[in-house]
ZAVOMAR-493909 format. One line per 2 residues: number of its first residue (from 1); for each residue z, x negated, y negated of C-alpha. Coordinates in nm, 2 decimals. Layout:
! ZAVOMAR-493909
NUM> Z:X:Y ~ ... $
END
This chain:
! ZAVOMAR-493909
1> -0.04:0.01:-0.03 ~ -0.11:-0.15:-0.37 $
3> 0.20:-0.20:-0.60 ~ 0.11:0.11:-0.82 $
5> 0.05:0.36:-0.50 ~ 0.39:0.45:-0.51 $
7> 0.38:0.57:-0.85 ~ 0.10:0.83:-0.77 $
9> 0.27:0.96:-0.44 ~ 0.58:1.06:-0.63 $
11> 0.52:1.41:-0.70 ~ 0.83:1.56:-0.65 $
13> 0.90:1.59:-1.03 ~ 0.56:1.74:-1.09 $
15> 0.64:2.02:-0.83 ~ 0.96:2.09:-1.00 $
17> 0.76:2.12:-1.31 ~ 0.48:2.29:-1.16 $
19> 0.75:2.63:-1.03 ~ 0.93:2.59:-1.36 $
21> 1.26:2.43:-1.23 ~ 1.25:2.08:-1.40 $
23> 1.57:1.99:-1.57 ~ 1.51:1.67:-1.75 $
25> 1.36:1.52:-2.07 ~ 1.46:1.83:-2.23 $
27> 1.28:1.81:-2.61 ~ 1.59:1.83:-2.88 $
29> 1.49:1.85:-3.26 ~ 1.77:1.92:-3.40 $
31> 2.15:1.72:-3.43 ~ 2.33:1.67:-3.14 $
33> 2.59:1.95:-3.25 ~ 2.79:2.25:-3.04 $
35> 2.46:2.39:-3.10 ~ 2.07:2.25:-3.09 $
37> 1.73:2.35:-3.10 ~ 1.57:2.29:-2.75 $
39> 1.23:2.30:-2.65 ~ 1.20:2.54:-2.96 $
41> 1.52:2.73:-2.91 ~ 1.85:2.77:-3.01 $
43> 2.10:2.64:-2.72 ~ 2.48:2.67:-2.70 $
45> 2.51:2.28:-2.61 ~ 2.76:2.26:-2.28 $
47> 2.61:1.93:-2.16 ~ 2.69:1.64:-2.41 $
49> 2.93:1.37:-2.39 ~ 3.02:1.40:-2.79 $
51> 3.35:1.51:-2.67 ~ 3.50:1.46:-3.07 $
53> 3.19:1.64:-3.18 ~ 3.17:1.30:-3.42 $
55> 2.78:1.26:-3.39 ~ 2.77:1.47:-3.71 $
57> 3.07:1.42:-3.90 ~ 2.99:1.30:-4.27 $
59> 3.20:1.00:-4.29 ~ 3.02:0.85:-3.98 $
61> 2.66:0.94:-4.13 ~ 2.79:0.79:-4.45 $
63> 2.89:0.47:-4.30 ~ 2.56:0.42:-4.14 $
65> 2.32:0.50:-4.43 ~ 2.57:0.23:-4.61 $
67> 2.49:-0.06:-4.38 ~ 2.17:0.03:-4.35 $
69> 2.15:-0.04:-4.73 ~ 2.37:-0.36:-4.76 $
71> 2.23:-0.52:-4.36 ~ 1.88:-0.37:-4.31 $
73> 1.79:-0.13:-3.95 ~ 1.86:-0.45:-3.75 $
75> 1.94:-0.78:-3.69 ~ 1.62:-0.95:-3.58 $
77> 1.82:-1.19:-3.26 ~ 2.09:-1.21:-3.06 $
79> 2.44:-1.22:-3.10 ~ 2.41:-1.58:-2.99 $
81> 2.18:-1.68:-3.26 ~ 2.12:-1.54:-3.59 $
83> 2.27:-1.17:-3.50 ~ 2.60:-1.22:-3.56 $
85> 2.67:-1.02:-3.88 ~ 3.04:-0.99:-4.06 $
87> 3.07:-0.62:-3.96 ~ 3.01:-0.69:-3.57 $
89> 3.33:-0.89:-3.65 ~ 3.49:-0.62:-3.81 $
91> 3.44:-0.39:-3.52 ~ 3.52:-0.64:-3.26 $
93> 3.87:-0.66:-3.46 ~ 3.91:-0.29:-3.47 $
95> 3.81:-0.21:-3.12 ~ 4.09:-0.47:-2.96 $
97> 4.34:-0.33:-3.19 ~ 4.26:0.02:-3.09 $
99> 4.29:-0.05:-2.73 ~ 4.53:-0.28:-2.74 $
101> 4.36:-0.60:-2.65 ~ 4.35:-0.99:-2.79 $
103> 3.97:-0.93:-2.87 ~ 3.66:-0.78:-2.78 $
105> 3.29:-0.83:-2.79 ~ 3.03:-0.60:-2.86 $
107> 2.70:-0.50:-2.64 ~ 2.38:-0.33:-2.75 $
109> 2.43:-0.05:-2.48 ~ 2.76:0.07:-2.24 $
111> 2.54:-0.04:-1.92 ~ 2.51:-0.41:-2.07 $
113> 2.86:-0.42:-2.12 ~ 2.94:-0.29:-1.72 $
115> 2.64:-0.50:-1.66 ~ 2.71:-0.83:-1.87 $
117> 3.07:-0.85:-1.81 ~ 3.06:-0.81:-1.40 $
119> 2.76:-1.07:-1.34 ~ 2.91:-1.30:-1.62 $
121> 3.27:-1.35:-1.40 ~ 3.20:-1.21:-1.01 $
123> 3.03:-1.57:-0.88 ~ 2.96:-1.66:-0.56 $
125> 3.26:-1.70:-0.38 ~ 3.43:-1.43:-0.56 $
127> 3.43:-1.07:-0.49 ~ 3.41:-0.75:-0.69 $
129> 3.56:-0.42:-0.54 ~ 3.45:-0.04:-0.66 $
131> 3.50:0.26:-0.59 ~ 3.19:0.47:-0.43 $
133> 3.17:0.74:-0.72 ~ 3.16:0.46:-0.99 $
135> 2.91:0.46:-1.28 ~ 2.56:0.28:-1.15 $
137> 2.61:0.01:-1.48 ~ 2.88:-0.10:-1.27 $
139> 2.71:-0.10:-0.92 ~ 2.42:-0.26:-1.10 $
141> 2.62:-0.52:-1.24 ~ 2.76:-0.59:-0.89 $
143> 2.43:-0.67:-0.75 ~ 2.32:-0.89:-1.06 $
145> 2.60:-1.13:-0.94 ~ 2.63:-1.35:-0.71 $
147> 2.96:-1.27:-0.53 ~ 3.01:-0.99:-0.22 $
149> 3.08:-0.60:-0.35 ~ 3.35:-0.43:-0.14 $
151> 3.35:-0.03:-0.17 ~ 3.67:0.22:-0.10 $
153> 3.66:0.61:-0.04 ~ 3.67:0.74:-0.39 $
155> 3.99:0.76:-0.55 ~ 4.18:0.66:-0.19 $
157> 4.41:0.41:-0.20 ~ 4.49:0.40:0.14 $
159> 4.11:0.30:0.19 ~ 4.16:0.06:-0.13 $
161> 4.44:-0.09:0.05 ~ 4.23:-0.13:0.39 $
163> 3.96:-0.34:0.16 ~ 4.22:-0.57:-0.01 $
165> 4.37:-0.66:0.37 ~ 4.07:-0.73:0.51 $
167> 3.91:-0.98:0.18 ~ 4.00:-1.36:0.19 $
169> 4.06:-1.45:-0.10 ~ 4.21:-1.34:-0.43 $
171> 3.91:-1.40:-0.64 ~ 3.86:-1.04:-0.65 $
173> 3.79:-0.76:-0.91 ~ 3.87:-0.39:-0.89 $
175> 3.64:-0.24:-1.14 ~ 3.68:0.09:-1.16 $
177> 3.62:0.44:-1.39 ~ 3.87:0.58:-1.62 $
179> 3.72:0.91:-1.60 ~ 3.44:0.95:-1.34 $
181> 3.15:1.07:-1.52 ~ 3.01:1.34:-1.26 $
183> 3.37:1.47:-1.11 ~ 3.59:1.47:-1.42 $
185> 3.87:1.35:-1.24 ~ 4.06:1.03:-1.32 $
187> 4.13:0.71:-1.14 ~ 4.45:0.65:-0.98 $
189> 4.54:0.34:-1.24 ~ 4.93:0.31:-1.13 $
191> 4.85:0.26:-0.77 ~ 4.56:0.04:-0.82 $
193> 4.79:-0.17:-1.03 ~ 5.05:-0.17:-0.76 $
195> 4.83:-0.28:-0.49 ~ 4.64:-0.55:-0.75 $
197> 4.98:-0.71:-0.80 ~ 5.03:-0.70:-0.45 $
199> 4.74:-0.85:-0.31 ~ 4.69:-1.09:-0.62 $
201> 4.40:-0.97:-0.78 ~ 4.24:-0.86:-1.10 $
203> 4.20:-0.50:-1.23 ~ 3.87:-0.37:-1.47 $
205> 3.88:-0.01:-1.62 ~ 3.58:0.13:-1.71 $
207> 3.63:0.40:-2.05 ~ 3.35:0.54:-2.15 $
209> 3.42:0.86:-2.10 ~ 3.82:0.85:-2.14 $
211> 3.77:0.69:-2.48 ~ 3.88:0.97:-2.76 $
213> 3.98:1.20:-2.45 ~ 4.30:1.03:-2.28 $
215> 4.59:0.90:-2.45 ~ 4.89:0.97:-2.70 $
217> 4.58:0.78:-2.93 ~ 4.27:0.85:-2.71 $
219> 4.28:0.52:-2.65 ~ 4.19:0.60:-2.27 $
221> 4.31:0.63:-1.92 ~ 4.47:0.25:-1.90 $
223> 4.68:0.36:-2.24 ~ 4.77:0.74:-2.12 $
225> 4.87:0.56:-1.75 ~ 5.10:0.32:-1.95 $
227> 4.95:-0.01:-1.79 ~ 4.72:-0.14:-2.09 $
229> 4.88:-0.48:-2.02 ~ 4.82:-0.44:-1.65 $
231> 4.44:-0.40:-1.65 ~ 4.28:-0.77:-1.72 $
233> 3.97:-0.60:-1.90 ~ 3.90:-0.22:-2.05 $
235> 3.49:-0.19:-2.09 ~ 3.39:0.10:-2.33 $
237> 3.08:0.27:-2.48 ~ 2.96:0.39:-2.85 $
239> 2.78:0.69:-2.72 ~ 3.02:0.96:-2.66 $
241> 3.35:0.99:-2.88 ~ 3.26:0.69:-3.09 $
243> 2.93:0.84:-3.22 ~ 2.71:0.60:-3.16 $
245> 2.50:0.37:-2.94 ~ 2.62:0.03:-2.73 $
247> 2.92:-0.08:-2.55 ~ 3.23:-0.35:-2.57 $
249> 3.43:-0.52:-2.32 ~ 3.82:-0.60:-2.46 $
251> 4.05:-0.88:-2.27 ~ 4.21:-1.18:-2.34 $
253> 4.06:-1.43:-2.58 ~ 3.99:-1.66:-2.31 $
255> 3.79:-1.41:-2.11 ~ 3.61:-1.32:-2.45 $
257> 3.52:-1.66:-2.53 ~ 3.42:-1.71:-2.18 $
259> 3.13:-1.36:-2.19 ~ 3.03:-1.48:-2.49 $
261> 2.87:-1.82:-2.33 ~ 2.82:-1.73:-1.99 $
263> 2.71:-1.34:-2.04 ~ 2.36:-1.28:-2.03 $
265> 2.31:-0.96:-2.09 ~ 2.47:-1.04:-2.46 $
267> 2.26:-1.39:-2.50 ~ 1.92:-1.26:-2.40 $
269> 1.98:-0.95:-2.60 ~ 1.94:-0.81:-2.97 $
271> 2.26:-0.75:-3.10 ~ 2.39:-0.42:-3.21 $
273> 2.21:-0.29:-3.54 ~ 2.45:-0.27:-3.82 $
275> 2.42:0.11:-3.84 ~ 2.56:0.18:-3.51 $
277> 2.86:-0.08:-3.60 ~ 2.96:0.06:-3.94 $
279> 2.92:0.43:-3.71 ~ 3.20:0.29:-3.49 $
281> 3.45:0.17:-3.72 ~ 3.42:0.46:-3.89 $
283> 3.46:0.76:-3.56 ~ 3.77:0.49:-3.48 $
285> 3.89:0.51:-3.83 ~ 3.86:0.94:-3.78 $
287> 4.00:0.94:-3.43 ~ 4.33:0.80:-3.60 $
289> 4.33:1.00:-3.87 ~ 4.27:1.33:-3.74 $
291> 4.41:1.34:-3.41 ~ 4.41:1.75:-3.41 $
293> 4.03:1.67:-3.27 ~ 4.19:1.57:-2.94 $
295> 4.45:1.83:-2.92 ~ 4.11:2.09:-2.98 $
297> 3.94:1.92:-2.70 ~ 4.22:1.99:-2.49 $
299> 4.26:2.33:-2.60 ~ 3.90:2.36:-2.48 $
301> 3.89:2.25:-2.20 ~ 4.20:2.40:-2.03 $
303> 4.02:2.73:-2.17 ~ 3.73:2.65:-1.99 $
305> 3.87:2.57:-1.67 ~ 4.17:2.82:-1.64 $
307> 3.84:3.06:-1.70 ~ 3.61:2.87:-1.41 $
309> 3.89:2.86:-1.16 ~ 3.98:3.27:-1.24 $
311> 3.63:3.34:-1.17 ~ 3.63:3.16:-0.85 $
313> 3.44:2.86:-0.93 ~ 3.50:2.52:-0.73 $
315> 3.60:2.28:-0.97 ~ 3.68:1.97:-0.76 $
317> 3.89:1.74:-0.88 ~ 3.82:1.77:-1.24 $
319> 4.11:1.75:-1.45 ~ 3.92:1.62:-1.83 $
321> 3.66:1.77:-2.03 ~ 3.42:1.70:-1.77 $
323> 3.44:2.03:-1.54 ~ 3.12:2.01:-1.26 $
325> 3.10:2.35:-1.11 ~ 3.01:2.25:-0.72 $
327> 2.73:2.49:-0.66 ~ 2.61:2.35:-0.33 $
329> 2.26:2.38:-0.18 ~ 1.97:2.22:-0.44 $
331> 1.75:2.54:-0.50 ~ 2.05:2.73:-0.58 $
333> 2.20:2.49:-0.83 ~ 1.84:2.49:-0.97 $
335> 1.83:2.86:-1.00 ~ 2.16:2.85:-1.18 $
337> 2.06:2.59:-1.46 ~ 1.72:2.78:-1.51 $
339> 1.90:3.11:-1.53 ~ 2.15:2.99:-1.78 $
341> 1.87:2.80:-1.96 ~ 1.71:3.12:-2.03 $
343> 2.02:3.26:-2.16 ~ 2.05:3.01:-2.40 $
345> 2.32:2.78:-2.26 ~ 2.23:2.41:-2.20 $
347> 2.41:2.22:-1.91 ~ 2.33:1.96:-1.64 $
349> 2.19:2.05:-1.29 ~ 2.32:1.75:-1.06 $
351> 2.07:1.73:-0.74 ~ 2.06:1.48:-0.46 $
353> 1.99:1.17:-0.47 ~ 2.24:1.15:-0.74 $
355> 2.46:1.37:-0.50 ~ 2.45:1.43:-0.14 $
357> 2.23:1.66:0.03 ~ 2.38:2.01:-0.02 $
359> 2.63:1.92:-0.28 ~ 2.43:2.05:-0.61 $
361> 2.66:2.07:-0.87 ~ 2.64:2.21:-1.26 $
363> 2.81:1.99:-1.51 ~ 2.96:2.09:-1.78 $
365> 3.13:1.91:-2.06 ~ 3.28:2.04:-2.40 $
367> 3.41:1.96:-2.75 ~ 3.63:1.96:-2.97 $
369> 3.42:2.16:-3.24 ~ 3.32:2.41:-2.98 $
371> 3.50:2.77:-3.10 ~ 3.61:3.01:-2.85 $
373> 3.36:3.24:-2.95 ~ 3.10:3.04:-2.83 $
375> 3.32:2.92:-2.52 ~ 3.37:3.33:-2.45 $
377> 3.01:3.35:-2.48 ~ 2.89:3.10:-2.24 $
379> 3.17:3.22:-1.99 ~ 3.01:3.58:-1.98 $
381> 2.69:3.40:-1.88 ~ 2.86:3.18:-1.63 $
383> 3.03:3.47:-1.44 ~ 2.70:3.70:-1.47 $
385> 2.47:3.45:-1.29 ~ 2.73:3.35:-1.07 $
387> 2.79:3.64:-0.92 ~ 2.41:3.73:-0.92 $
389> 2.38:3.39:-0.68 ~ 2.65:3.45:-0.49 $
391> 2.82:3.20:-0.61 ~ 3.13:3.29:-0.70 $
END
């Protein structure tokens, strides 16, 4: 088979599109708010990761505009060479202080943060241990490293300990999501830290979906569990609660210094645009100045979780603003997405191979800025369609 033959033979997505069940690359022509214009129609957005609703905050917009006026639209080089601006240093200092670490290093994307950190730190004689439901960026970072990857059953501490017992070195890193992006449950950080100490290995927590969500100050799962000092590396993204694009690694100063000189994803990528850096600085200030946003996020989360459960939906082990509705069969999942879409509710269907066969789900996610009226509008649709499909 010639190299490009696989492209012509990939027809699954085209077939879904032909029958009207293709849910990806939908065109949004408005701000990422609680309501959006999608394919020319106003829809209630229940599929965004803007948990605190900051992408449209006036202070975030103003900071972005001011940065472009001062620095221009980009840096035209990597951080390693000509691409380090004073605003990057300001951002990293603010991030380190926020999550409680000595230092931080900003990357152009969250994906590159995990990729660049893990591939740089885990060498050929090292081991990286992952939860089977970890984000793809963690898995790809492991694959790019020269180390060996071991996996344990999702959030199963007996399975994790079994892995730790069989490895023959303390040169190991446990890398885990704080909030799992599809399931909406939280890593058992207290037990992970206990096992890591017992077996002499290090811990890294991906706070992508937990920043702005968990903890007294919204600093993530490590803060919420009280184990910031025991988790060696914290990773976060800017594309969710922090209202921009990019990511970061926070750790002790020696680790950050090492990554600056060994992380290829940083050294060989153009640096974070100044507008993005300014947006995140503004978002961090707003999170700390407006704690009611996190309070309202949880108010909305509890409202939806209680309603879904009372209707009879299976929400799995979710306990966060990411609430999956476990539907099962792929076509039923796709029908539910289609019917909700027609009713003006934007959600995300998750089907194989992203999940095992017959384990399709509808991923919903909620924002601090949703109103109860908006949420009740959606709940009416979920109840009607769920009954129509025999899901509830």
